[in-house]
MDTraj code that builds the backbone (N, CA, C; nanometers):
import mdtraj as md
import numpy as np

residues = "MET MET PHE GLY TYR ALA ASP ASP TRP TRP THR LEU PHE PHE VAL PRO VAL VAL LEU TRP VAL PRO PHE GLY PRO PHE VAL MET GLY GLY VAL GLY VAL TRP CYS ALA PHE ARG PRO GLY LEU ARG THR ARG LEU TRP SER VAL LEU LEU PRO LEU LEU PRO VAL THR VAL SER ALA ILE ALA MET VAL MET PRO LEU GLY GLN PRO THR ARG THR ASP ASP LEU VAL GLY TYR LEU LEU VAL TYR VAL LEU GLY ILE THR VAL LEU PRO TRP LEU LEU GLY TRP GLY ILE THR PRO GLY VAL ARG ALA VAL ARG ALA ARG ARG ARG ALA GLY GLU LEU ARG GLY GLN GLY".split()
xyz = np.array([
    [9.9370, 9.3378, -19.5393],
    [9.8932, 9.3073, -19.4048],
    [9.7565, 9.2404, -19.4126],
    [9.7558, 9.1171, -19.3764],
    [9.6338, 9.0391, -19.3877],
    [9.5937, 8.9871, -19.2506],
    [9.4691, 8.9983, -19.2166],
    [9.4165, 8.9549, -19.0876],
    [9.4866, 9.0243, -18.9713],
    [9.5400, 9.1419, -18.9934],
    [9.6025, 9.2183, -18.8866],
    [9.7473, 9.1835, -18.8605],
    [9.8018, 9.0872, -18.9302],
    [9.9405, 9.0473, -18.9094],
    [10.0156, 9.0553, -19.0413],
    [10.1381, 9.1031, -19.0347],
    [10.2163, 9.1218, -19.1559],
    [10.2720, 8.9902, -19.2092],
    [10.2824, 8.8887, -19.1270],
    [10.3442, 8.7645, -19.1723],
    [10.2424, 8.6547, -19.2053],
    [10.1181, 8.6896, -19.2262],
    [10.0162, 8.5897, -19.2586],
    [9.9914, 8.5776, -19.4081],
    [10.0858, 8.6160, -19.4900],
    [10.0699, 8.6033, -19.6341],
    [10.0643, 8.4575, -19.6769],
    [10.1213, 8.3676, -19.5984],
    [10.1240, 8.2260, -19.6338],
    [9.9846, 8.1637, -19.6312],
    [9.8890, 8.2299, -19.5670],
    [9.7529, 8.1752, -19.5648],
    [9.6896, 8.1758, -19.7035],
    [9.7434, 8.2576, -19.7939],
    [9.6937, 8.2560, -19.9314],
    [9.7162, 8.1204, -19.9983],
    [9.8171, 8.0464, -19.9521],
    [9.8419, 7.9140, -20.0079],
    [9.7310, 7.8153, -19.9719],
    [9.6555, 7.8441, -19.8649],
    [9.5504, 7.7519, -19.8236],
    [9.4208, 7.7716, -19.9010],
    [9.4083, 7.8780, -19.9764],
    [9.2886, 7.8977, -20.0593],
    [9.2753, 7.7855, -20.1620],
    [9.3813, 7.7500, -20.2375],
    [9.3674, 7.6357, -20.3295],
    [9.3409, 7.5041, -20.2566],
    [9.3931, 7.4898, -20.1353],
    [9.3702, 7.3675, -20.0585],
    [9.2227, 7.3537, -20.0244],
    [9.1615, 7.4624, -19.9807],
    [9.0199, 7.4596, -19.9443],
    [8.9332, 7.4399, -20.0687],
    [8.9693, 7.5025, -20.1794],
    [8.8919, 7.4867, -20.3024],
    [8.9129, 7.3508, -20.3674],
    [9.0245, 7.2845, -20.3375],
    [9.0533, 7.1560, -20.3989],
    [8.9588, 7.0466, -20.3488],
    [8.9111, 7.0599, -20.2245],
    [8.8251, 6.9558, -20.1681],
    [8.6935, 6.9446, -20.2453],
    [8.6186, 7.0520, -20.2709],
    [8.4934, 7.0331, -20.3458],
    [8.5115, 7.0256, -20.4968],
    [8.6099, 7.0961, -20.5513],
    [8.6226, 7.1060, -20.6968],
    [8.7326, 7.0190, -20.7556],
    [8.8258, 6.9723, -20.6752],
    [8.9381, 6.8926, -20.7235],
    [8.8993, 6.7660, -20.7974],
    [8.8029, 6.6878, -20.7449],
    [8.7662, 6.5664, -20.8192],
    [8.7112, 6.5959, -20.9587],
    [8.6340, 6.7017, -20.9725],
    [8.5802, 6.7366, -21.1038],
    [8.6904, 6.7844, -21.1980],
    [8.7821, 6.8623, -21.1438],
    [8.8945, 6.9112, -21.2248],
    [8.9820, 6.7942, -21.2693],
    [9.0127, 6.7033, -21.1769],
    [9.0989, 6.5911, -21.2128],
    [9.0278, 6.4930, -21.3056],
    [8.8970, 6.4767, -21.2897],
    [8.8224, 6.3941, -21.3853],
    [8.8287, 6.4526, -21.5249],
    [8.8138, 6.5852, -21.5340],
    [8.8244, 6.6525, -21.6633],
    [8.9629, 6.6413, -21.7231],
    [9.0641, 6.6511, -21.6402],
    [9.2013, 6.6369, -21.6898],
    [9.2262, 6.4932, -21.7348],
    [9.1668, 6.3959, -21.6656],
    [9.1794, 6.2567, -21.7084],
    [9.1162, 6.2325, -21.8443],
    [8.9994, 6.2932, -21.8660],
    [8.9342, 6.2834, -21.9975],
    [9.0203, 6.3512, -22.1033],
    [9.0759, 6.4664, -22.0698],
    [9.1631, 6.5384, -22.1617],
    [9.2849, 6.4527, -22.1979],
    [9.3424, 6.3840, -22.0988],
    [9.4573, 6.2964, -22.1255],
    [9.4176, 6.1791, -22.2131],
    [9.2951, 6.1292, -22.1986],
    [9.2515, 6.0170, -22.2814],
    [9.2280, 6.0606, -22.4259],
    [9.1765, 6.1823, -22.4450],
    [9.1521, 6.2316, -22.5798],
    [9.2803, 6.2738, -22.6502],
    [9.3695, 6.3375, -22.5794],
    [9.4927, 6.3889, -22.6375],
    [9.6137, 6.3377, -22.5595],
    [9.6559, 6.2155, -22.5826],
    [9.7734, 6.1665, -22.5102],
    [9.8980, 6.2435, -22.5526],
    [9.9825, 6.2680, -22.4582],
    [10.1058, 6.3383, -22.4883],
    [10.1663, 6.3971, -22.3624],
    [10.2819, 6.4565, -22.3787],
    [10.3558, 6.5102, -22.2653],
    [10.2849, 6.6305, -22.2027],
    [10.2259, 6.7149, -22.2852],
    [10.1625, 6.8370, -22.2345],
    [10.0472, 6.8052, -22.1392],
    [9.9609, 6.7128, -22.1768],
    [9.8480, 6.6796, -22.0904],
    [9.8930, 6.6077, -21.9644],
    [9.9904, 6.5211, -21.9749],
    [10.0410, 6.4518, -21.8563],
    [10.1095, 6.5490, -21.7618],
    [10.1797, 6.6465, -21.8166],
    [10.2446, 6.7477, -21.7337],
    [10.1417, 6.8296, -21.6579],
    [10.0332, 6.8686, -21.7246],
    [9.9272, 6.9436, -21.6574],
    [9.8578, 6.8606, -21.5510],
    [9.8433, 6.7315, -21.5725],
    [9.7772, 6.6497, -21.4722],
    [9.8639, 6.6294, -21.3480],
    [9.9919, 6.6594, -21.3573],
    [10.0786, 6.6569, -21.2395],
    [10.0904, 6.7962, -21.1784],
    [10.1044, 6.8990, -21.2619],
    [10.1250, 7.0340, -21.2108],
    [9.9991, 7.0956, -21.1491],
    [9.8834, 7.0616, -21.2014],
    [9.7587, 7.1209, -21.1526],
    [9.7328, 7.0903, -21.0054],
    [9.7431, 6.9659, -20.9598],
    [9.7183, 6.9403, -20.8175],
    [9.8415, 6.9586, -20.7296],
    [9.9529, 7.0020, -20.7861],
    [10.0770, 7.0101, -20.7097],
    [10.0678, 7.1081, -20.5926],
    [10.0146, 7.2271, -20.6140],
    [10.0074, 7.3264, -20.5069],
    [9.9148, 7.2832, -20.3932],
    [9.7890, 7.2478, -20.4194],
    [9.7047, 7.2119, -20.3055],
    [9.7502, 7.0865, -20.2322],
    [9.8003, 6.9879, -20.3030],
    [9.8435, 6.8653, -20.2361],
    [9.9715, 6.8902, -20.1570],
    [10.0641, 6.9663, -20.2110],
    [10.1893, 6.9942, -20.1409],
    [10.1662, 7.0799, -20.0179],
    [10.0851, 7.1840, -20.0301],
    [10.0596, 7.2721, -19.9153],
    [9.9879, 7.1955, -19.8047],
    [9.8907, 7.1136, -19.8409],
    [9.8206, 7.0378, -19.7374],
    [9.9113, 6.9314, -19.6757],
    [10.0026, 6.8744, -19.7529],
    [10.0976, 6.7772, -19.6972],
    [10.1939, 6.8451, -19.6015],
    [10.2370, 6.9649, -19.6355],
    [10.3255, 7.0395, -19.5455],
    [10.2521, 7.0740, -19.4170],
    [10.1264, 7.1152, -19.4276],
    [10.0485, 7.1462, -19.3077],
    [10.0241, 7.0207, -19.2240],
    [10.0184, 6.9080, -19.2891],
    [9.9965, 6.7822, -19.2180],
    [10.1200, 6.7414, -19.1383],
    [10.2374, 6.7653, -19.1912],
    [10.3616, 6.7215, -19.1290],
    [10.4294, 6.8350, -19.0522],
    [10.3803, 6.9572, -19.0662],
    [10.4496, 7.0764, -19.0177],
    [10.4814, 7.0800, -18.8690],
    [10.3940, 7.0440, -18.7784],
    [10.4354, 7.0548, -18.6377],
    [10.5554, 6.9650, -18.6116],
    [10.6738, 7.0227, -18.6257],
    [10.7964, 6.9441, -18.6197],
    [10.8273, 6.8923, -18.4802],
    [10.7780, 6.9597, -18.3770],
    [10.8048, 6.9163, -18.2410],
    [10.7261, 6.7931, -18.2020],
    [10.6173, 6.7666, -18.2714],
    [10.5330, 6.6521, -18.2380],
    [10.5615, 6.5373, -18.3350],
    [10.5538, 6.4155, -18.2847],
    [10.5740, 6.3022, -18.3772],
    [10.4545, 6.2889, -18.4711],
    [10.4825, 6.2579, -18.5962],
    [10.3767, 6.2408, -18.6953],
    [10.3099, 6.1061, -18.6726],
    [10.1798, 6.1085, -18.6607],
    [10.1060, 5.9841, -18.6409],
    [10.0879, 5.9157, -18.7759],
    [10.1253, 5.7921, -18.7805],
    [10.1221, 5.7175, -18.9058],
    [9.9801, 5.7000, -18.9570],
    [9.8845, 5.6751, -18.8680],
    [9.7475, 5.6550, -18.9135],
    [9.6885, 5.7825, -18.9727],
    [9.7257, 5.8987, -18.9185],
    [9.6803, 6.0244, -18.9783],
    [9.7401, 6.0451, -19.1166],
    [9.8674, 6.0124, -19.1307],
    [9.9348, 6.0277, -19.2596],
    [9.8781, 5.9321, -19.3644],
    [9.8500, 5.8101, -19.3246],
    [9.7907, 5.7133, -19.4173],
    [9.6497, 5.7580, -19.4560],
    [9.5729, 5.8074, -19.3604],
    [9.4390, 5.8585, -19.3900],
    [9.4435, 5.9766, -19.4849],
    [9.5398, 6.0662, -19.4643],
    [9.5565, 6.1804, -19.5538],
    [9.5889, 6.1338, -19.6957],
    [9.6819, 6.0399, -19.7072],
    [9.7199, 5.9898, -19.8393],
    [9.6034, 5.9199, -19.9081],
    [9.5258, 5.8430, -19.8334],
    [9.4136, 5.7715, -19.8927],
    [9.3031, 5.8658, -19.9379],
    [9.2668, 5.9613, -19.8531],
    [9.1529, 6.0482, -19.8847],
    [9.1937, 6.1621, -19.9764],
    [9.2927, 6.2409, -19.9359],
    [9.3230, 6.3641, -20.0076],
    [9.3985, 6.3373, -20.1376],
    [9.4976, 6.2498, -20.1312],
    [9.5790, 6.2264, -20.2503],
    [9.5115, 6.1256, -20.3438],
    [9.4759, 6.0087, -20.2912],
    [9.4171, 5.9072, -20.3789],
    [9.2702, 5.9349, -20.4089],
    [9.1909, 5.9669, -20.3076],
    [9.0475, 5.9837, -20.3268],
    [9.0077, 6.1090, -20.4021],
    [9.0744, 6.2188, -20.3752],
    [9.0362, 6.3459, -20.4376],
    [9.1157, 6.3732, -20.5651],
    [9.2375, 6.3238, -20.5742],
    [9.3240, 6.3606, -20.6853],
    [9.3432, 6.2471, -20.7869],
    [9.3846, 6.1312, -20.7438],
    [9.4233, 6.0251, -20.8363],
    [9.3021, 5.9478, -20.8899],
    [9.2108, 5.9089, -20.8028],
    [9.0965, 5.8280, -20.8464],
    [9.0095, 5.8977, -20.9506],
    [8.9733, 6.0256, -20.9343],
    [8.8954, 6.0902, -21.0407],
    [8.9704, 6.0976, -21.1735],
    [9.1016, 6.1182, -21.1685],
    [9.1804, 6.1198, -21.2918],
    [9.1750, 5.9826, -21.3586],
    [9.1929, 5.8774, -21.2802],
    [9.1876, 5.7425, -21.3360],
    [9.0502, 5.7097, -21.3921],
    [8.9445, 5.7525, -21.3236],
    [8.8093, 5.7280, -21.3742],
    [8.7861, 5.8017, -21.5063],
    [8.8253, 5.9277, -21.5124],
    [8.8096, 6.0033, -21.6364],
    [8.8914, 5.9453, -21.7494],
    [9.0134, 5.9039, -21.7186],
    [9.1023, 5.8484, -21.8196],
    [9.0575, 5.7096, -21.8630],
    [9.0015, 5.6315, -21.7708],
    [8.9627, 5.4954, -21.8024],
    [8.8259, 5.4825, -21.8668],
    [8.7326, 5.5679, -21.8297],
    [8.5970, 5.5591, -21.8836],
    [8.5908, 5.6125, -22.0264],
    [8.6716, 5.7091, -22.0577],
    [8.6669, 5.7726, -22.1899],
    [8.6889, 5.6741, -22.3045],
    [8.7901, 5.5885, -22.3022],
    [8.8044, 5.4921, -22.4128],
    [8.6873, 5.3943, -22.4205],
    [8.6320, 5.3573, -22.3063],
    [8.5159, 5.2687, -22.3074],
    [8.3953, 5.3328, -22.3725],
    [8.3701, 5.4582, -22.3416],
    [8.2589, 5.5311, -22.4026],
    [8.2818, 5.5463, -22.5525],
    [8.4038, 5.5759, -22.5904],
    [8.4347, 5.5891, -22.7333],
    [8.4148, 5.4570, -22.8067],
    [8.4515, 5.3460, -22.7436],
    [8.4350, 5.2152, -22.8071],
    [8.2869, 5.1802, -22.8223],
    [8.2065, 5.2082, -22.7197],
    [8.0633, 5.1801, -22.7283],
    [7.9986, 5.2660, -22.8363],
    [8.0360, 5.3918, -22.8437],
    [7.9800, 5.4800, -22.9478],
    [8.0214, 5.4333, -23.0873],
    [8.1459, 5.3915, -23.1025],
    [8.1923, 5.3434, -23.2332],
    [8.1190, 5.2160, -23.2726],
    [8.0936, 5.1269, -23.1766],
    [8.0210, 5.0039, -23.2056],
    [7.8772, 5.0339, -23.2456],
    [7.8147, 5.1313, -23.1777],
    [7.6778, 5.1709, -23.2125],
    [7.6715, 5.2304, -23.3525],
    [7.7665, 5.3174, -23.3817],
    [7.7690, 5.3793, -23.5152],
    [7.7907, 5.2745, -23.6236],
    [7.8778, 5.1797, -23.5980],
    [7.9034, 5.0737, -23.6956],
    [7.7778, 4.9875, -23.7149],
    [7.7069, 4.9617, -23.6066],
    [7.5830, 4.8851, -23.6167],
    [7.4751, 4.9598, -23.6913],
    [7.4672, 5.0907, -23.6709],
    [7.3693, 5.1717, -23.7431],
    [7.4006, 5.1768, -23.8920],
    [7.5291, 5.1874, -23.9239],
    [7.5676, 5.1923, -24.0646],
    [7.5408, 5.0599, -24.1350],
    [7.5629, 4.9494, -24.0662],
    [7.5339, 4.8177, -24.1247],
    [7.3828, 4.7973, -24.1428],
    [7.3059, 4.8477, -24.0488],
    [7.1604, 4.8317, -24.0569],
    [7.0996, 4.9142, -24.1674],
    [7.1595, 5.0304, -24.1986],
    [7.1043, 5.1176, -24.3025],
    [7.1487, 5.0738, -24.4418],
    [7.2696, 5.0187, -24.4505],
    [7.3287, 4.9891, -24.5804],
    [7.2657, 4.8734, -24.6434],
])
top = md.Topology()
chain = top.add_chain()
for i, resn in enumerate(residues, 1):
    res = top.add_residue(resn, chain, resSeq=i)
    for name in ("N", "CA", "C"):
        top.add_atom(name, md.element.get_by_symbol(name[0]), res)
traj = md.Trajectory(xyz[None], top)
């Protein structure tokens, strides 16, 4: 019995949704870096499964009032901000910046070795 009602157990699903807004970009950036360092099925699977609960629950809450028509501009805004901005873009940044940083570090190390030798 939560909040005085026996059927409010579903509100527990909104805890990851609320936590995903401030911490999701950092988590997805880290997962993107992890995918860049260790490519493979396991890391790609985690990068899909990790945001699955908060994104799905918030999408259901967005579309849930079945009696009312879904406004297209609200749905597009949700997809742009919550899905692309909080989930996909940080993953892409982490995944894309990592090889660049590794290449710059390798070039620096090679230059240092040539200068010393």
